[in-house]
C-alpha positions as a Python dict, from the first residue, in 0.01 Angstrom:
ca = {
    (1, 'X'): (0, 0, 0),
    (2, 'X'): (-235, -278, 221),
    (3, 'X'): (-634, -222, 195),
    (4, 'X'): (-610, -216, 541),
    (5, 'X'): (-389, 101, 566),
    (6, 'X'): (-582, 405, 572),
    (7, 'X'): (-381, 738, 369),
    (8, 'X'): (-185, 986, 624),
    (9, 'X'): (-282, 1318, 558),
    (10, 'X'): (20, 1511, 439),
    (11, 'X'): (167, 1622, 744),
    (12, 'X'): (144, 1273, 903),
    (13, 'X'): (271, 1139, 612),
    (14, 'X'): (593, 1412, 604),
    (15, 'X'): (686, 1359, 916),
    (16, 'X'): (688, 958, 848),
    (17, 'X'): (881, 1031, 605),
    (18, 'X'): (1117, 1200, 854),
    (19, 'X'): (1108, 923, 1086),
    (20, 'X'): (1150, 636, 866),
    (21, 'X'): (1512, 806, 752),
    (22, 'X'): (1610, 872, 1084),
    (23, 'X'): (1544, 552, 1232),
    (24, 'X'): (1742, 408, 880),
    (25, 'X'): (1980, 645, 958),
    (26, 'X'): (2072, 588, 1316),
    (27, 'X'): (1979, 180, 1268),
    (28, 'X'): (2371, 21, 1189),
    (29, 'X'): (2629, -146, 1338),
    (30, 'X'): (2796, 232, 1461),
    (31, 'X'): (2499, 234, 1674),
    (32, 'X'): (2647, -37, 1864),
    (33, 'X'): (2987, 71, 1951),
    (34, 'X'): (2836, 362, 2179),
    (35, 'X'): (2544, 185, 2314),
    (36, 'X'): (2449, -19, 2666),
    (37, 'X'): (2356, -283, 2382),
    (38, 'X'): (2739, -361, 2310),
    (39, 'X'): (2702, -535, 2604),
    (40, 'X'): (2531, -849, 2474),
    (41, 'X'): (2637, -823, 2159),
    (42, 'X'): (2985, -1002, 2303),
    (43, 'X'): (2810, -1302, 2318),
    (44, 'X'): (2664, -1622, 2124),
    (45, 'X'): (2465, -1835, 2329),
    (46, 'X'): (2083, -1760, 2373),
    (47, 'X'): (2073, -1771, 2752),
    (48, 'X'): (2405, -1587, 2759),
    (49, 'X'): (2246, -1270, 2474),
    (50, 'X'): (1921, -1286, 2724),
    (51, 'X'): (2146, -1251, 3103),
    (52, 'X'): (2362, -1001, 2957),
    (53, 'X'): (2134, -774, 2770),
    (54, 'X'): (1838, -803, 3075),
    (55, 'X'): (2047, -730, 3330),
    (56, 'X'): (2202, -442, 3099),
    (57, 'X'): (1903, -275, 3072),
    (58, 'X'): (1784, -318, 3423),
    (59, 'X'): (2047, -51, 3489),
    (60, 'X'): (2014, 135, 3197),
    (61, 'X'): (1950, 490, 3373),
    (62, 'X'): (2184, 796, 3342),
    (63, 'X'): (2488, 839, 3131),
    (64, 'X'): (2571, 568, 2913),
    (65, 'X'): (2941, 546, 2973),
    (66, 'X'): (2853, 442, 3265),
    (67, 'X'): (2583, 244, 3255),
    (68, 'X'): (2863, 38, 3009),
    (69, 'X'): (3116, 18, 3211),
    (70, 'X'): (2844, -96, 3530),
    (71, 'X'): (2741, -361, 3326),
    (72, 'X'): (3083, -510, 3209),
    (73, 'X'): (3161, -513, 3592),
    (74, 'X'): (2844, -746, 3623),
    (75, 'X'): (2982, -973, 3355),
    (76, 'X'): (3307, -941, 3509),
    (77, 'X'): (3144, -1045, 3800),
    (78, 'X'): (2988, -1375, 3596),
    (79, 'X'): (3312, -1480, 3474),
    (80, 'X'): (3164, -1329, 3129),
    (81, 'X'): (2969, -1676, 3083),
    (82, 'X'): (2638, -1548, 3243),
    (83, 'X'): (2427, -1845, 3190),
    (84, 'X'): (2705, -2112, 3284),
    (85, 'X'): (2763, -1903, 3616),
    (86, 'X'): (2395, -1886, 3699),
    (87, 'X'): (2311, -2207, 3640),
    (88, 'X'): (2619, -2358, 3898),
    (89, 'X'): (2655, -2120, 4130),
    (90, 'X'): (2550, -2138, 4452),
    (91, 'X'): (2411, -1878, 4706),
    (92, 'X'): (2724, -1936, 4990),
    (93, 'X'): (2927, -1816, 4654),
    (94, 'X'): (2718, -1501, 4584),
    (95, 'X'): (2853, -1381, 4929),
    (96, 'X'): (3169, -1195, 4784),
    (97, 'X'): (2877, -936, 4604),
    (98, 'X'): (2722, -857, 4952),
    (99, 'X'): (2908, -502, 4964),
    (100, 'X'): (2980, -419, 4604),
    (101, 'X'): (2895, -133, 4442),
    (102, 'X'): (2715, -178, 4106),
    (103, 'X'): (2559, 111, 3935),
    (104, 'X'): (2365, 379, 4141),
    (105, 'X'): (2123, 233, 4388),
    (106, 'X'): (2119, -100, 4186),
    (107, 'X'): (2353, -257, 4461),
    (108, 'X'): (2514, -579, 4516),
    (109, 'X'): (2256, -736, 4733),
    (110, 'X'): (2024, -609, 4447),
    (111, 'X'): (2269, -805, 4243),
    (112, 'X'): (2243, -1150, 4417),
    (113, 'X'): (1822, -1114, 4408),
    (114, 'X'): (1874, -1099, 4043),
    (115, 'X'): (2127, -1374, 4026),
    (116, 'X'): (1869, -1632, 4258),
    (117, 'X'): (1595, -1544, 4006),
    (118, 'X'): (1728, -1597, 3726),
    (119, 'X'): (1868, -1939, 3831),
    (120, 'X'): (1554, -1994, 3932),
    (121, 'X'): (1373, -1906, 3664),
    (122, 'X'): (1652, -2125, 3410),
    (123, 'X'): (1589, -2404, 3623),
    (124, 'X'): (1172, -2415, 3517),
    (125, 'X'): (1218, -2229, 3123),
    (126, 'X'): (1434, -2279, 2890),
    (127, 'X'): (1418, -1898, 2744),
    (128, 'X'): (1337, -1569, 2921),
    (129, 'X'): (1076, -1570, 2652),
    (130, 'X'): (826, -1802, 2770),
    (131, 'X'): (772, -1522, 3098),
    (132, 'X'): (714, -1218, 2840),
    (133, 'X'): (456, -1410, 2585),
    (134, 'X'): (156, -1207, 2547),
    (135, 'X'): (-231, -1348, 2546),
    (136, 'X'): (-436, -1383, 2273),
    (137, 'X'): (-651, -1053, 2213),
    (138, 'X'): (-362, -825, 2425),
    (139, 'X'): (-269, -561, 2171),
    (140, 'X'): (39, -467, 2443),
    (141, 'X'): (340, -536, 2696),
    (142, 'X'): (76, -418, 2973),
    (143, 'X'): (20, -747, 3111),
    (144, 'X'): (242, -911, 3020),
    (145, 'X'): (500, -763, 3176),
    (146, 'X'): (311, -750, 3474),
    (147, 'X'): (348, -1115, 3456),
    (148, 'X'): (692, -1132, 3390),
    (149, 'X'): (756, -931, 3702),
    (150, 'X'): (530, -1162, 3959),
    (151, 'X'): (707, -1438, 3810),
    (152, 'X'): (1034, -1312, 3831),
    (153, 'X'): (1033, -1149, 4185),
    (154, 'X'): (812, -1425, 4354),
    (155, 'X'): (633, -1402, 4683),
    (156, 'X'): (916, -1263, 4888),
    (157, 'X'): (973, -884, 4960),
    (158, 'X'): (1319, -762, 4905),
    (159, 'X'): (1464, -451, 4854),
    (160, 'X'): (1585, -538, 4452),
    (161, 'X'): (1169, -505, 4329),
    (162, 'X'): (1205, -93, 4305),
    (163, 'X'): (1417, -225, 4008),
    (164, 'X'): (1162, -396, 3806),
    (165, 'X'): (910, -150, 3665),
    (166, 'X'): (514, -210, 3655),
    (167, 'X'): (274, -90, 3426),
    (168, 'X'): (8, -124, 3648),
    (169, 'X'): (162, 135, 3823),
    (170, 'X'): (150, 372, 3549),
    (171, 'X'): (538, 321, 3470),
    (172, 'X'): (647, 337, 3134),
    (173, 'X'): (857, 56, 3211),
    (174, 'X'): (1169, 261, 2964),
    (175, 'X'): (1388, -48, 3048),
    (176, 'X'): (1195, -354, 3005),
    (177, 'X'): (1053, -182, 2678),
    (178, 'X'): (1390, -204, 2538),
    (179, 'X'): (1507, -515, 2660),
    (180, 'X'): (1208, -670, 2461),
    (181, 'X'): (1296, -483, 2155),
    (182, 'X'): (1676, -577, 2177),
    (183, 'X'): (1552, -926, 2183),
    (184, 'X'): (1255, -947, 1931),
    (185, 'X'): (1274, -699, 1700),
    (186, 'X'): (1402, -869, 1336),
    (187, 'X'): (1564, -655, 1069),
    (188, 'X'): (1876, -678, 854),
    (189, 'X'): (2085, -439, 1047),
    (190, 'X'): (2301, -622, 1271),
    (191, 'X'): (2226, -409, 1580),
    (192, 'X'): (1871, -547, 1758),
    (193, 'X'): (1883, -979, 1788),
    (194, 'X'): (1527, -1093, 1726),
    (195, 'X'): (1603, -1412, 1859),
    (196, 'X'): (1257, -1458, 2041),
    (197, 'X'): (1073, -1620, 1769),
    (198, 'X'): (682, -1638, 1971),
    (199, 'X'): (594, -1271, 2008),
    (200, 'X'): (535, -1018, 1781),
    (201, 'X'): (697, -737, 1724),
    (202, 'X'): (398, -563, 1595),
    (203, 'X'): (321, -504, 1966),
    (204, 'X'): (644, -347, 2059),
    (205, 'X'): (679, 32, 2173),
    (206, 'X'): (878, 267, 2165),
    (207, 'X'): (1134, 273, 2506),
    (208, 'X'): (985, 573, 2669),
    (209, 'X'): (1271, 856, 2900),
    (210, 'X'): (1402, 1151, 2888),
    (211, 'X'): (1579, 1184, 2516),
    (212, 'X'): (1267, 1003, 2361),
    (213, 'X'): (967, 1162, 2507),
    (214, 'X'): (1095, 1514, 2500),
    (215, 'X'): (1217, 1473, 2093),
    (216, 'X'): (804, 1330, 2057),
    (217, 'X'): (726, 1627, 2212),
    (218, 'X'): (858, 1839, 1958),
    (219, 'X'): (754, 1682, 1684),
    (220, 'X'): (397, 1650, 1797),
    (221, 'X'): (386, 1269, 1833),
    (222, 'X'): (262, 1294, 2199),
    (223, 'X'): (98, 1577, 2380),
    (224, 'X'): (124, 1410, 2734),
    (225, 'X'): (405, 1608, 2946),
    (226, 'X'): (459, 1321, 3154),
    (227, 'X'): (658, 997, 3093),
    (228, 'X'): (423, 753, 3166),
    (229, 'X'): (206, 435, 3045),
    (230, 'X'): (-24, 655, 2968),
    (231, 'X'): (187, 807, 2706),
    (232, 'X'): (357, 519, 2572),
    (233, 'X'): (8, 420, 2476),
    (234, 'X'): (-29, 784, 2345),
    (235, 'X'): (301, 736, 2115),
    (236, 'X'): (228, 429, 2022),
    (237, 'X'): (-153, 491, 1863),
    (238, 'X'): (66, 730, 1626),
    (239, 'X'): (369, 502, 1550),
    (240, 'X'): (169, 212, 1470),
    (241, 'X'): (-13, 389, 1188),
    (242, 'X'): (331, 513, 1068),
    (243, 'X'): (410, 141, 1054),
    (244, 'X'): (207, -108, 1233),
    (245, 'X'): (427, -428, 1139),
    (246, 'X'): (727, -253, 1298),
    (247, 'X'): (672, 60, 1510),
    (248, 'X'): (934, 36, 1775),
    (249, 'X'): (1220, 94, 1515),
    (250, 'X'): (1133, 474, 1530),
    (251, 'X'): (1328, 439, 1902),
    (252, 'X'): (1618, 471, 1635),
    (253, 'X'): (1502, 813, 1514),
    (254, 'X'): (1387, 970, 1884),
    (255, 'X'): (1648, 836, 2021),
    (256, 'X'): (1923, 874, 1765),
    (257, 'X'): (1772, 1246, 1779),
    (258, 'X'): (1757, 1323, 2111),
    (259, 'X'): (2152, 1255, 2190),
    (260, 'X'): (2288, 1418, 1872),
    (261, 'X'): (2149, 1699, 1912),
    (262, 'X'): (2059, 1692, 1513),
    (263, 'X'): (1704, 1814, 1665),
}
């Protein structure tokens, strides 16, 4: 035990052991096959992974099969070469997306706006990582996510804004937190990419949704009934005791238990 660590009470220690075991069980390459993370795993170029991951995370609500199907559709529209397509496409060439159905309320107009925003961002930055950097003395992504949101969406008003969550409005920002886990978290299991070098994984939070929220309440990790940013902080306060250097690994345990029905 590190000198800075405080011993956990027995009940907390038992729960930590249970969650550690489940995180290790679900965090393996087999997880990729039925999860939206399979979409960015089809690419090797850093920017392709970022773009595929960000767009897939953006539409990650609802049935996982439907998410994967619609993310594949987006990659097809991007000619299965997202970075090259986005760098070189013109507004005129994007007219074909105008009346396309993408995923539920995320439509062709939204997709077009996201492509143009990404084109602008990559003209100014080598990687999306620059937009998510956490400033000194910040202990989570509360301000980082809002800075990203402002930079990505710009000043233009557009219907697509609703698809980028704002923690300043008390959103749990589940989809952005999931994208961050994919890009930042590093281990040897082969699920998460860990391709961003300038953001510490100790700052990550578990993406809070119906599955992770319900299981967390059953386990007594959280008490709040809402799946919002305040609940993210409540969960952080426990999971960062369990593993201060890698708290978001427990997403595998909580999500896995939720979708598998094992708990």
